[in-house]
C-alpha positions in Angstrom: 61.5 -63.9 17.8 59.2 -61.5 19.8 56.6 -60.3 18.8 56.0 -56.0 18.0 52.9 -53.7 19.5 52.7 -50.5 17.6 49.7 -49.1 20.7 47.8 -50.4 23.1 43.9 -50.0 23.5 42.5 -49.0 26.8 38.6 -49.6 27.4 37.4 -48.2 30.1 34.3 -50.0 32.2 32.1 -47.3 32.5 31.9 -44.4 30.6 34.6 -41.8 33.7 34.2 -38.2 33.5 37.2 -36.0 31.3 38.3 -34.9 35.0 38.7 -37.4 36.1 40.5 -39.3 33.0 43.1 -36.8 33.1 44.6 -38.2 35.5 45.2 -41.3 33.7 45.8 -40.2 30.4 49.0 -38.5 32.2 50.1 -41.4 33.7 50.3 -43.3 30.5 52.3 -40.7 28.4 54.4 -40.7 31.5 55.0 -44.3 30.3 59.1 -43.9 28.0 58.0 -44.6 24.7 54.6 -43.2 24.5 53.9 -41.0 21.4 50.8 -39.8 22.1 47.6 -40.3 24.0 43.7 -39.7 22.5 40.7 -39.9 24.1 37.6 -41.3 22.6 34.1 -39.2 24.0 31.1 -41.8 24.8 28.2 -40.5 21.7 24.7 -41.8 21.0 25.9 -43.8 18.2 28.9 -46.2 21.0 25.6 -45.6 23.6 23.6 -47.3 20.4 26.2 -49.7 19.3 26.4 -51.3 23.3 22.2 -51.6 23.7 22.3 -53.8 20.4 25.4 -56.1 21.3 23.0 -56.5 25.0 20.0 -56.8 23.2 21.6 -59.7 21.2 23.6 -61.3 23.9 20.6 -61.1 25.6 18.2 -62.7 23.0 21.1 -65.8 22.4 20.7 -66.0 26.5 17.2 -66.5 26.5 17.6 -68.8 23.5 20.0 -70.4 25.7 18.0 -71.1 29.0 14.7 -72.4 26.8 
């Protein structure tokens, strides 16, 4: 028996401009069965969370190297 998916999440390697993302959004909308495509704007909360994760990983790496 195979699994079924109700959706997929796409994450960009780095933030991109909204006008650059529009081409990608349009392409995804053209895929058969796609009901909607929503964008997630970069916010201060996202930046803070990203920096905290980076700091935590950096600290763990230093612990390993010591």
